[in-house]
C-alpha positions as CSV (number, residue, x, y, z in Angstrom):
1,M,-29.1,112.4,16.6
2,A,-27.1,111.7,13.4
3,E,-29.4,111.2,10.2
4,G,-29.0,108.0,8.4
5,I,-27.5,107.5,4.8
6,V,-30.8,106.3,3.5
7,E,-34.3,107.2,4.7
8,F,-36.9,104.3,4.6
9,K,-40.1,105.9,3.2
10,S,-42.5,102.9,3.0
11,Y,-43.0,99.5,2.2
12,E,-45.4,97.6,-0.2
13,L,-46.7,94.0,-0.1
14,H,-46.7,92.6,-3.7
15,E,-47.3,89.0,-3.3
16,L,-48.2,86.5,-0.7
17,A,-48.8,82.4,-0.9
18,Y,-48.7,80.0,1.7
19,K,-49.3,76.2,1.5
20,K,-48.7,73.5,4.1
21,I,-46.9,70.3,3.2
22,E,-48.3,67.8,5.5
23,A,-46.0,64.7,5.0
24,F,-42.7,66.7,5.0
25,E,-40.5,66.4,8.0
26,G,-37.1,68.5,8.2
27,D,-35.9,71.8,7.8
28,N,-37.4,74.7,5.8
29,N,-35.0,76.3,3.1
30,L,-34.9,80.1,2.7
31,S,-34.1,81.6,-0.8
32,L,-33.9,85.3,-1.1
33,T,-33.6,87.5,-4.2
34,I,-33.1,91.3,-4.1
35,T,-33.5,93.5,-6.9
36,S,-33.6,97.4,-7.0
37,Q,-35.4,99.8,-9.5
38,D,-34.4,103.4,-10.2
39,N,-37.1,106.1,-10.1
40,M,-36.9,107.9,-13.4
41,E,-38.2,111.4,-12.1
42,N,-35.9,111.4,-9.0
43,P,-32.6,109.4,-9.2
44,E,-32.4,109.6,-5.4
45,I,-35.4,107.3,-4.8
46,K,-35.1,103.8,-5.2
47,R,-37.3,101.0,-4.6
48,V,-35.7,97.6,-3.4
49,I,-37.7,94.4,-3.9
50,L,-37.2,91.4,-1.5
51,D,-38.5,88.0,-2.7
52,A,-38.4,85.4,0.0
53,E,-39.3,81.8,-0.8
54,L,-39.6,79.0,2.0
55,T,-39.8,75.3,0.8
56,G,-39.8,72.4,3.1
57,S,-42.6,71.8,5.6
58,V,-44.5,74.7,3.7
59,E,-44.4,76.3,0.2
60,A,-44.4,80.1,1.1
61,K,-43.6,83.0,-1.0
62,I,-43.7,86.7,-0.2
63,V,-42.6,89.7,-2.3
64,I,-42.3,92.9,-0.6
65,S,-40.6,96.3,-1.8
66,G,-39.4,99.2,0.1
67,I,-39.1,102.7,-1.2
68,F,-35.7,104.4,0.0
69,L,-34.5,108.1,-0.5
70,L,-30.7,108.3,-0.9
71,T,-28.7,110.9,0.7
72,E,-25.8,112.7,-1.1
73,D,-23.5,111.1,1.4
74,F,-24.7,107.5,0.3
75,N,-24.4,108.6,-3.4
76,E,-20.8,109.6,-2.9
77,Q,-19.5,106.7,-0.5
78,H,-21.6,103.6,-1.1
79,R,-22.5,101.0,-3.5
80,D,-25.9,99.6,-4.7
81,T,-24.8,96.4,-2.7
82,D,-24.9,98.5,0.5
83,L,-28.4,99.7,-0.2
84,Q,-29.6,96.1,-0.8
85,I,-28.0,95.2,2.7
86,I,-29.8,98.0,4.4
87,A,-33.2,97.4,2.6
88,T,-33.0,93.7,3.3
89,S,-32.3,94.4,6.8
90,L,-35.5,96.6,7.1
91,L,-37.8,94.5,4.7
92,L,-37.1,91.0,6.2
93,P,-38.8,91.7,9.4
94,Y,-41.9,92.8,7.8
95,A,-41.9,89.7,5.6
96,R,-41.1,87.7,8.7
97,S,-44.0,89.1,10.5
98,I,-46.6,88.8,7.8
99,L,-45.8,85.2,7.2
100,S,-45.8,84.4,10.8
101,F,-49.3,86.1,10.9
102,V,-50.7,84.2,8.0
103,S,-49.4,80.8,9.1
104,A,-50.8,81.3,12.7
105,S,-54.2,82.4,11.6
106,D,-55.6,79.0,11.7
107,G,-54.5,78.3,15.3
108,S,-51.2,76.5,14.0
109,K,-47.8,77.1,15.3
110,P,-46.5,80.3,13.4
111,L,-43.9,79.8,10.6
112,L,-40.7,81.6,11.5
113,I,-38.4,82.8,8.6
114,P,-34.9,82.2,10.1
115,T,-32.6,84.8,11.0
116,V,-30.2,85.5,8.3
117,N,-26.5,87.0,8.5
118,L,-26.8,89.5,5.8
119,N,-23.2,90.6,5.6
120,L,-22.1,87.0,5.1
121,L,-24.8,86.4,2.6
122,F,-24.0,89.5,0.5
123,D,-20.2,88.6,0.9
124,E,-20.8,85.3,-0.7
125,S,-22.8,86.8,-3.4
126,N,-20.3,89.4,-4.2
127,I,-17.4,86.6,-4.3
128,R,-19.7,84.7,-7.0
129,E,-20.4,87.8,-9.0
130,E,-16.7,88.4,-9.1
131,D,-15.8,84.9,-10.2
132,E,-18.3,84.9,-12.9
133,S,-17.0,88.2,-14.3
134,T,-13.5,87.0,-14.2
135,T,-14.4,83.7,-16.1
136,T,-16.6,85.3,-18.5
137,K,-13.7,87.8,-19.8
């Protein structure tokens, strides 16, 4: 079996908040923020931090990070945006599972983070970044 271009080492839960909004009816809105940090001792190791916030019938926030080892192939052929897509696709199911478990712990219907088309999400944010960089020149 072929090896991947990124090795997922571990994840860490940094923050978790959950509050029901009883009088609200309607859809929940999801906001994702993805940032990455370099390891000063080993530049091939990166931490990617996913901050997911839900608003609507609940106010929920989960901050989770993943530690990734980049291969030489990744460094030669890919960008940081590619790592963010890979990391988000791996971390979002952990965030979804944790929030679902916490929200259902009192016997309520579990909260589900909606499925996200990450390729579309990152394409849109790249377009926004390119537009902002051309307008600031």
